[in-house]
PDB file of N, CA, C and O in Angstrom:
ATOM      1  N   UNK A   1     110.120 111.982 105.273  1.00  0.00           N
ATOM      2  CA  UNK A   1     108.966 111.514 106.554  1.00  0.00           C
ATOM      3  C   UNK A   1     110.221 111.209 107.414  1.00  0.00           C
ATOM      4  O   UNK A   1     110.296 111.739 108.522  1.00  0.00           O
ATOM      5  N   UNK A   2     111.138 110.454 107.011  1.00  0.00           N
ATOM      6  CA  UNK A   2     112.077 109.715 107.947  1.00  0.00           C
ATOM      7  C   UNK A   2     112.728 110.858 108.499  1.00  0.00           C
ATOM      8  O   UNK A   2     112.564 110.994 109.712  1.00  0.00           O
ATOM      9  N   UNK A   3     113.335 111.603 107.995  1.00  0.00           N
ATOM     10  CA  UNK A   3     114.406 112.892 108.085  1.00  0.00           C
ATOM     11  C   UNK A   3     113.357 113.676 109.600  1.00  0.00           C
ATOM     12  O   UNK A   3     113.861 114.068 110.653  1.00  0.00           O
ATOM     13  N   UNK A   4     112.316 113.699 109.355  1.00  0.00           N
ATOM     14  CA  UNK A   4     111.354 114.160 110.281  1.00  0.00           C
ATOM     15  C   UNK A   4     111.475 113.335 111.349  1.00  0.00           C
ATOM     16  O   UNK A   4     112.250 113.911 112.113  1.00  0.00           O
ATOM     17  N   UNK A   5     111.225 112.576 111.700  1.00  0.00           N
ATOM     18  CA  UNK A   5     111.520 111.347 112.543  1.00  0.00           C
ATOM     19  C   UNK A   5     113.014 111.624 113.478  1.00  0.00           C
ATOM     20  O   UNK A   5     113.104 111.909 114.672  1.00  0.00           O
ATOM     21  N   UNK A   6     114.076 111.432 112.498  1.00  0.00           N
ATOM     22  CA  UNK A   6     115.625 111.493 112.924  1.00  0.00           C
ATOM     23  C   UNK A   6     115.711 112.863 113.950  1.00  0.00           C
ATOM     24  O   UNK A   6     116.070 112.900 115.127  1.00  0.00           O
ATOM     25  N   UNK A   7     115.230 114.018 113.025  1.00  0.00           N
ATOM     26  CA  UNK A   7     114.910 115.648 113.566  1.00  0.00           C
ATOM     27  C   UNK A   7     114.098 115.512 114.970  1.00  0.00           C
ATOM     28  O   UNK A   7     114.198 116.237 115.960  1.00  0.00           O
ATOM     29  N   UNK A   8     113.391 114.548 114.804  1.00  0.00           N
ATOM     30  CA  UNK A   8     112.366 115.139 116.468  1.00  0.00           C
ATOM     31  C   UNK A   8     111.262 115.714 116.014  1.00  0.00           C
ATOM     32  O   UNK A   8     110.484 115.990 116.927  1.00  0.00           O
ATOM     33  N   UNK A   9     110.890 116.006 114.932  1.00  0.00           N
ATOM     34  CA  UNK A   9     109.344 116.494 114.616  1.00  0.00           C
ATOM     35  C   UNK A   9     108.577 116.108 114.611  1.00  0.00           C
ATOM     36  O   UNK A   9     107.559 116.625 115.073  1.00  0.00           O
ATOM     37  N   UNK A  10     108.641 114.910 114.050  1.00  0.00           N
ATOM     38  CA  UNK A  10     107.659 113.322 114.184  1.00  0.00           C
ATOM     39  C   UNK A  10     107.648 112.082 115.160  1.00  0.00           C
ATOM     40  O   UNK A  10     108.726 111.547 114.901  1.00  0.00           O
ATOM     41  N   UNK A  11     107.169 111.490 115.923  1.00  0.00           N
ATOM     42  CA  UNK A  11     107.578 110.293 116.258  1.00  0.00           C
ATOM     43  C   UNK A  11     107.489 109.249 115.238  1.00  0.00           C
ATOM     44  O   UNK A  11     106.859 109.423 114.195  1.00  0.00           O
ATOM     45  N   UNK A  12     108.062 108.249 115.498  1.00  0.00           N
ATOM     46  CA  UNK A  12     108.078 107.267 114.574  1.00  0.00           C
ATOM     47  C   UNK A  12     106.967 106.345 114.912  1.00  0.00           C
ATOM     48  O   UNK A  12     107.131 105.247 114.380  1.00  0.00           O
ATOM     49  N   UNK A  13     105.765 106.446 115.708  1.00  0.00           N
ATOM     50  CA  UNK A  13     104.454 105.613 115.729  1.00  0.00           C
ATOM     51  C   UNK A  13     103.915 107.017 114.658  1.00  0.00           C
ATOM     52  O   UNK A  13     104.151 106.832 113.464  1.00  0.00           O
ATOM     53  N   UNK A  14     103.411 108.004 114.925  1.00  0.00           N
ATOM     54  CA  UNK A  14     103.088 109.253 113.826  1.00  0.00           C
ATOM     55  C   UNK A  14     103.507 108.907 112.673  1.00  0.00           C
ATOM     56  O   UNK A  14     102.701 108.311 111.959  1.00  0.00           O
ATOM     57  N   UNK A  15     104.708 109.141 112.214  1.00  0.00           N
ATOM     58  CA  UNK A  15     105.237 108.690 111.071  1.00  0.00           C
ATOM     59  C   UNK A  15     104.878 107.338 110.212  1.00  0.00           C
ATOM     60  O   UNK A  15     104.802 107.261 108.985  1.00  0.00           O
ATOM     61  N   UNK A  16     104.685 106.338 111.132  1.00  0.00           N
ATOM     62  CA  UNK A  16     103.929 105.044 110.352  1.00  0.00           C
ATOM     63  C   UNK A  16     102.716 105.353 110.277  1.00  0.00           C
ATOM     64  O   UNK A  16     102.342 104.900 109.195  1.00  0.00           O
ATOM     65  N   UNK A  17     101.758 105.922 110.845  1.00  0.00           N
ATOM     66  CA  UNK A  17     100.435 106.350 110.208  1.00  0.00           C
ATOM     67  C   UNK A  17     100.193 106.825 109.320  1.00  0.00           C
ATOM     68  O   UNK A  17      99.048 106.721 108.879  1.00  0.00           O
ATOM     69  N   UNK A  18     101.337 107.696 108.537  1.00  0.00           N
ATOM     70  CA  UNK A  18     101.316 108.260 107.510  1.00  0.00           C
ATOM     71  C   UNK A  18     101.785 107.587 106.272  1.00  0.00           C
ATOM     72  O   UNK A  18     101.471 107.852 105.112  1.00  0.00           O
ATOM     73  N   UNK A  19     102.405 106.883 106.614  1.00  0.00           N
ATOM     74  CA  UNK A  19     103.246 106.046 105.635  1.00  0.00           C
ATOM     75  C   UNK A  19     102.533 105.101 104.558  1.00  0.00           C
ATOM     76  O   UNK A  19     103.074 104.649 103.549  1.00  0.00           O
ATOM     77  N   UNK A  20     101.544 104.944 104.866  1.00  0.00           N
ATOM     78  CA  UNK A  20     100.748 104.051 104.071  1.00  0.00           C
ATOM     79  C   UNK A  20      99.446 104.566 103.128  1.00  0.00           C
ATOM     80  O   UNK A  20      98.300 104.854 103.471  1.00  0.00           O
ATOM     81  N   UNK A  21     100.160 104.563 101.656  1.00  0.00           N
ATOM     82  CA  UNK A  21      99.002 105.361 100.376  1.00  0.00           C
ATOM     83  C   UNK A  21      99.452 107.127 100.349  1.00  0.00           C
ATOM     84  O   UNK A  21      98.939 107.840  99.486  1.00  0.00           O
ATOM     85  N   UNK A  22     100.382 107.685 101.305  1.00  0.00           N
ATOM     86  CA  UNK A  22     100.506 108.595 101.312  1.00  0.00           C
ATOM     87  C   UNK A  22     101.073 109.271 100.214  1.00  0.00           C
ATOM     88  O   UNK A  22     100.680 110.432 100.100  1.00  0.00           O
ATOM     89  N   UNK A  23     102.027 108.812  99.222  1.00  0.00           N
ATOM     90  CA  UNK A  23     102.367 109.259  98.222  1.00  0.00           C
ATOM     91  C   UNK A  23     101.439 109.223  97.028  1.00  0.00           C
ATOM     92  O   UNK A  23     101.067 110.122  96.275  1.00  0.00           O
ATOM     93  N   UNK A  24     101.195 108.041  97.064  1.00  0.00           N
ATOM     94  CA  UNK A  24     100.026 107.839  95.659  1.00  0.00           C
ATOM     95  C   UNK A  24      98.533 108.976  95.916  1.00  0.00           C
ATOM     96  O   UNK A  24      97.831 109.503  95.053  1.00  0.00           O
ATOM     97  N   UNK A  25      98.432 109.063  97.431  1.00  0.00           N
ATOM     98  CA  UNK A  25      97.375 110.377  97.547  1.00  0.00           C
ATOM     99  C   UNK A  25      97.953 111.718  96.945  1.00  0.00           C
ATOM    100  O   UNK A  25      97.290 112.541  96.313  1.00  0.00           O
ATOM    101  N   UNK A  26      99.059 111.788  97.191  1.00  0.00           N
ATOM    102  CA  UNK A  26      99.569 113.376  96.775  1.00  0.00           C
ATOM    103  C   UNK A  26      99.479 113.027  95.657  1.00  0.00           C
ATOM    104  O   UNK A  26      98.425 113.437  95.171  1.00  0.00           O
ATOM    105  N   UNK A  27     100.234 112.299  94.790  1.00  0.00           N
ATOM    106  CA  UNK A  27     100.191 112.179  93.497  1.00  0.00           C
ATOM    107  C   UNK A  27      98.505 112.695  92.646  1.00  0.00           C
ATOM    108  O   UNK A  27      98.127 113.422  91.727  1.00  0.00           O
ATOM    109  N   UNK A  28      97.958 111.816  93.618  1.00  0.00           N
ATOM    110  CA  UNK A  28      96.154 111.767  92.883  1.00  0.00           C
ATOM    111  C   UNK A  28      96.004 113.222  93.092  1.00  0.00           C
ATOM    112  O   UNK A  28      95.845 113.757  91.995  1.00  0.00           O
ATOM    113  N   UNK A  29      95.992 114.104  94.094  1.00  0.00           N
ATOM    114  CA  UNK A  29      95.644 115.239  93.711  1.00  0.00           C
ATOM    115  C   UNK A  29      96.703 116.580  93.273  1.00  0.00           C
ATOM    116  O   UNK A  29      96.634 117.784  93.520  1.00  0.00           O
ATOM    117  N   UNK A  30      97.618 115.812  92.571  1.00  0.00           N
ATOM    118  CA  UNK A  30      98.416 116.625  91.781  1.00  0.00           C
ATOM    119  C   UNK A  30      99.511 117.353  92.722  1.00  0.00           C
ATOM    120  O   UNK A  30      99.759 118.479  92.290  1.00  0.00           O
ATOM    121  N   UNK A  31     100.010 117.124  93.528  1.00  0.00           N
ATOM    122  CA  UNK A  31     101.116 117.403  94.533  1.00  0.00           C
ATOM    123  C   UNK A  31     102.378 116.585  94.248  1.00  0.00           C
ATOM    124  O   UNK A  31     102.252 115.615  93.501  1.00  0.00           O
ATOM    125  N   UNK A  32     103.380 116.823  94.675  1.00  0.00           N
ATOM    126  CA  UNK A  32     104.484 116.383  94.236  1.00  0.00           C
ATOM    127  C   UNK A  32     105.071 115.618  95.139  1.00  0.00           C
ATOM    128  O   UNK A  32     105.321 116.051  96.264  1.00  0.00           O
ATOM    129  N   UNK A  33     105.443 114.052  94.656  1.00  0.00           N
ATOM    130  CA  UNK A  33     105.882 112.979  95.572  1.00  0.00           C
ATOM    131  C   UNK A  33     107.261 112.796  95.941  1.00  0.00           C
ATOM    132  O   UNK A  33     107.748 111.681  96.132  1.00  0.00           O
ATOM    133  N   UNK A  34     107.904 113.893  96.045  1.00  0.00           N
ATOM    134  CA  UNK A  34     109.195 113.846  96.054  1.00  0.00           C
ATOM    135  C   UNK A  34     109.448 114.082  97.881  1.00  0.00           C
ATOM    136  O   UNK A  34     110.578 113.810  98.284  1.00  0.00           O
ATOM    137  N   UNK A  35     108.886 114.349  98.444  1.00  0.00           N
ATOM    138  CA  UNK A  35     108.900 114.448  99.791  1.00  0.00           C
ATOM    139  C   UNK A  35     108.696 113.017 100.596  1.00  0.00           C
ATOM    140  O   UNK A  35     108.885 112.825 101.797  1.00  0.00           O
ATOM    141  N   UNK A  36     108.245 112.038  99.569  1.00  0.00           N
ATOM    142  CA  UNK A  36     107.785 110.558 100.530  1.00  0.00           C
ATOM    143  C   UNK A  36     109.294 109.891  99.886  1.00  0.00           C
ATOM    144  O   UNK A  36     109.615 108.834 100.429  1.00  0.00           O
ATOM    145  N   UNK A  37     109.967 110.250  99.110  1.00  0.00           N
ATOM    146  CA  UNK A  37     111.253 109.196  98.744  1.00  0.00           C
ATOM    147  C   UNK A  37     112.507 109.242  99.088  1.00  0.00           C
ATOM    148  O   UNK A  37     112.450 110.419  99.444  1.00  0.00           O
ATOM    149  N   UNK A  38     113.332 109.028  99.237  1.00  0.00           N
ATOM    150  CA  UNK A  38     114.695 109.155  99.673  1.00  0.00           C
ATOM    151  C   UNK A  38     115.380 109.885  98.263  1.00  0.00           C
ATOM    152  O   UNK A  38     115.467 109.315  97.176  1.00  0.00           O
ATOM    153  N   UNK A  39     115.773 111.080  98.515  1.00  0.00           N
ATOM    154  CA  UNK A  39     116.244 112.136  97.601  1.00  0.00           C
ATOM    155  C   UNK A  39     117.592 111.034  97.223  1.00  0.00           C
ATOM    156  O   UNK A  39     118.065 110.087  97.852  1.00  0.00           O
ATOM    157  N   UNK A  40     117.939 111.651  95.898  1.00  0.00           N
ATOM    158  CA  UNK A  40     119.201 111.271  95.437  1.00  0.00           C
ATOM    159  C   UNK A  40     120.895 111.816  96.056  1.00  0.00           C
ATOM    160  O   UNK A  40     121.194 113.010  96.022  1.00  0.00           O
ATOM    161  N   UNK A  41     121.690 110.946  96.495  1.00  0.00           N
ATOM    162  CA  UNK A  41     122.692 110.996  97.395  1.00  0.00           C
ATOM    163  C   UNK A  41     123.301 112.479  97.085  1.00  0.00           C
ATOM    164  O   UNK A  41     123.505 113.265  98.010  1.00  0.00           O
ATOM    165  N   UNK A  42     123.482 112.695  96.199  1.00  0.00           N
ATOM    166  CA  UNK A  42     123.915 114.201  95.459  1.00  0.00           C
ATOM    167  C   UNK A  42     123.002 115.290  96.290  1.00  0.00           C
ATOM    168  O   UNK A  42     123.453 116.434  96.344  1.00  0.00           O
ATOM    169  N   UNK A  43     121.942 115.057  96.840  1.00  0.00           N
ATOM    170  CA  UNK A  43     120.969 116.488  96.844  1.00  0.00           C
ATOM    171  C   UNK A  43     120.514 115.762  98.794  1.00  0.00           C
ATOM    172  O   UNK A  43     119.706 116.476  99.388  1.00  0.00           O
ATOM    173  N   UNK A  44     120.992 114.577  99.535  1.00  0.00           N
ATOM    174  CA  UNK A  44     120.460 114.260 100.631  1.00  0.00           C
ATOM    175  C   UNK A  44     121.405 115.326 101.833  1.00  0.00           C
ATOM    176  O   UNK A  44     121.256 114.969 103.001  1.00  0.00           O
ATOM    177  N   UNK A  45     121.980 116.096 101.695  1.00  0.00           N
ATOM    178  CA  UNK A  45     122.111 117.035 102.754  1.00  0.00           C
ATOM    179  C   UNK A  45     122.038 118.594 102.159  1.00  0.00           C
ATOM    180  O   UNK A  45     122.798 119.543 102.356  1.00  0.00           O
ATOM    181  N   UNK A  46     120.904 118.495 101.409  1.00  0.00           N
ATOM    182  CA  UNK A  46     120.692 120.096 100.859  1.00  0.00           C
ATOM    183  C   UNK A  46     119.158 120.419 101.281  1.00  0.00           C
ATOM    184  O   UNK A  46     118.287 119.583 101.044  1.00  0.00           O
ATOM    185  N   UNK A  47     118.895 121.468 101.820  1.00  0.00           N
ATOM    186  CA  UNK A  47     117.571 122.028 101.945  1.00  0.00           C
ATOM    187  C   UNK A  47     117.335 123.245 102.206  1.00  0.00           C
ATOM    188  O   UNK A  47     118.304 123.951 102.487  1.00  0.00           O
ATOM    189  N   UNK A  48     115.884 123.880 102.187  1.00  0.00           N
ATOM    190  CA  UNK A  48     115.775 125.262 101.682  1.00  0.00           C
ATOM    191  C   UNK A  48     115.322 125.937 103.108  1.00  0.00           C
ATOM    192  O   UNK A  48     114.769 125.343 104.033  1.00  0.00           O
ATOM    193  N   UNK A  49     115.667 127.230 103.065  1.00  0.00           N
ATOM    194  CA  UNK A  49     115.367 127.982 104.213  1.00  0.00           C
ATOM    195  C   UNK A  49     113.891 127.794 105.020  1.00  0.00           C
ATOM    196  O   UNK A  49     113.476 127.537 106.150  1.00  0.00           O
ATOM    197  N   UNK A  50     113.351 128.119 103.583  1.00  0.00           N
ATOM    198  CA  UNK A  50     111.459 128.047 103.885  1.00  0.00           C
ATOM    199  C   UNK A  50     111.650 126.968 105.044  1.00  0.00           C
ATOM    200  O   UNK A  50     111.622 127.342 106.216  1.00  0.00           O
ATOM    201  N   UNK A  51     111.839 125.670 104.723  1.00  0.00           N
ATOM    202  CA  UNK A  51     111.412 124.480 105.159  1.00  0.00           C
ATOM    203  C   UNK A  51     111.995 124.393 106.451  1.00  0.00           C
ATOM    204  O   UNK A  51     111.260 123.912 107.313  1.00  0.00           O
ATOM    205  N   UNK A  52     113.212 124.762 106.820  1.00  0.00           N
ATOM    206  CA  UNK A  52     113.962 124.837 108.360  1.00  0.00           C
ATOM    207  C   UNK A  52     112.632 125.762 109.172  1.00  0.00           C
ATOM    208  O   UNK A  52     111.985 125.283 110.104  1.00  0.00           O
ATOM    209  N   UNK A  53     112.424 127.010 108.662  1.00  0.00           N
ATOM    210  CA  UNK A  53     111.261 127.943 109.549  1.00  0.00           C
ATOM    211  C   UNK A  53     110.230 127.294 109.668  1.00  0.00           C
ATOM    212  O   UNK A  53     109.830 127.089 110.815  1.00  0.00           O
ATOM    213  N   UNK A  54     109.637 126.881 108.783  1.00  0.00           N
ATOM    214  CA  UNK A  54     108.215 126.319 109.114  1.00  0.00           C
ATOM    215  C   UNK A  54     108.408 124.866 109.707  1.00  0.00           C
ATOM    216  O   UNK A  54     107.392 124.391 110.214  1.00  0.00           O
ATOM    217  N   UNK A  55     109.487 124.124 109.725  1.00  0.00           N
ATOM    218  CA  UNK A  55     109.429 122.950 110.394  1.00  0.00           C
ATOM    219  C   UNK A  55     109.683 123.196 112.124  1.00  0.00           C
ATOM    220  O   UNK A  55     109.111 122.618 113.049  1.00  0.00           O
ATOM    221  N   UNK A  56     110.591 124.107 112.177  1.00  0.00           N
ATOM    222  CA  UNK A  56     110.733 124.526 113.728  1.00  0.00           C
ATOM    223  C   UNK A  56     109.318 125.298 114.215  1.00  0.00           C
ATOM    224  O   UNK A  56     108.902 124.910 115.306  1.00  0.00           O
ATOM    225  N   UNK A  57     108.561 126.293 113.576  1.00  0.00           N
ATOM    226  CA  UNK A  57     107.554 126.730 113.937  1.00  0.00           C
ATOM    227  C   UNK A  57     106.755 125.343 114.186  1.00  0.00           C
ATOM    228  O   UNK A  57     106.415 125.126 115.348  1.00  0.00           O
ATOM    229  N   UNK A  58     106.540 124.715 113.535  1.00  0.00           N
ATOM    230  CA  UNK A  58     105.505 123.508 113.780  1.00  0.00           C
ATOM    231  C   UNK A  58     106.391 122.333 114.807  1.00  0.00           C
ATOM    232  O   UNK A  58     105.673 121.502 115.364  1.00  0.00           O
ATOM    233  N   UNK A  59     107.440 122.275 114.987  1.00  0.00           N
ATOM    234  CA  UNK A  59     107.725 121.702 116.148  1.00  0.00           C
ATOM    235  C   UNK A  59     107.767 122.320 117.490  1.00  0.00           C
ATOM    236  O   UNK A  59     107.797 121.639 118.515  1.00  0.00           O
ATOM    237  N   UNK A  60     107.768 123.757 117.481  1.00  0.00           N
ATOM    238  CA  UNK A  60     107.698 124.362 118.961  1.00  0.00           C
ATOM    239  C   UNK A  60     106.178 124.481 119.016  1.00  0.00           C
ATOM    240  O   UNK A  60     105.740 124.784 120.126  1.00  0.00           O
ATOM    241  N   UNK A  61     105.232 124.292 117.983  1.00  0.00           N
ATOM    242  CA  UNK A  61     104.221 124.671 118.285  1.00  0.00           C
ATOM    243  C   UNK A  61     103.328 123.395 119.006  1.00  0.00           C
ATOM    244  O   UNK A  61     102.571 123.459 119.974  1.00  0.00           O
ATOM    245  N   UNK A  62     103.712 122.189 118.150  1.00  0.00           N
ATOM    246  CA  UNK A  62     103.607 120.817 118.427  1.00  0.00           C
ATOM    247  C   UNK A  62     104.011 119.990 119.598  1.00  0.00           C
ATOM    248  O   UNK A  62     103.603 118.874 119.917  1.00  0.00           O
ATOM    249  N   UNK A  63     105.103 120.938 120.315  1.00  0.00           N
ATOM    250  CA  UNK A  63     105.671 120.275 121.389  1.00  0.00           C
ATOM    251  C   UNK A  63     106.509 118.877 120.819  1.00  0.00           C
ATOM    252  O   UNK A  63     107.091 118.140 121.615  1.00  0.00           O
TER     253      UNK A  63
END
């Protein structure tokens, strides 16, 4: 989530509202919690093209 703040996709204020309990909620509903924790150092600079496209579309849509 903090990468989204650093890249300008989320404001710090908006990210803070999502911070509390989000990982446990994801786990409860059967979703991966991978996005809510820092990746291992060897994967910190890896991303998938699909993610980039979706993130850019959302950034344009939400300004």
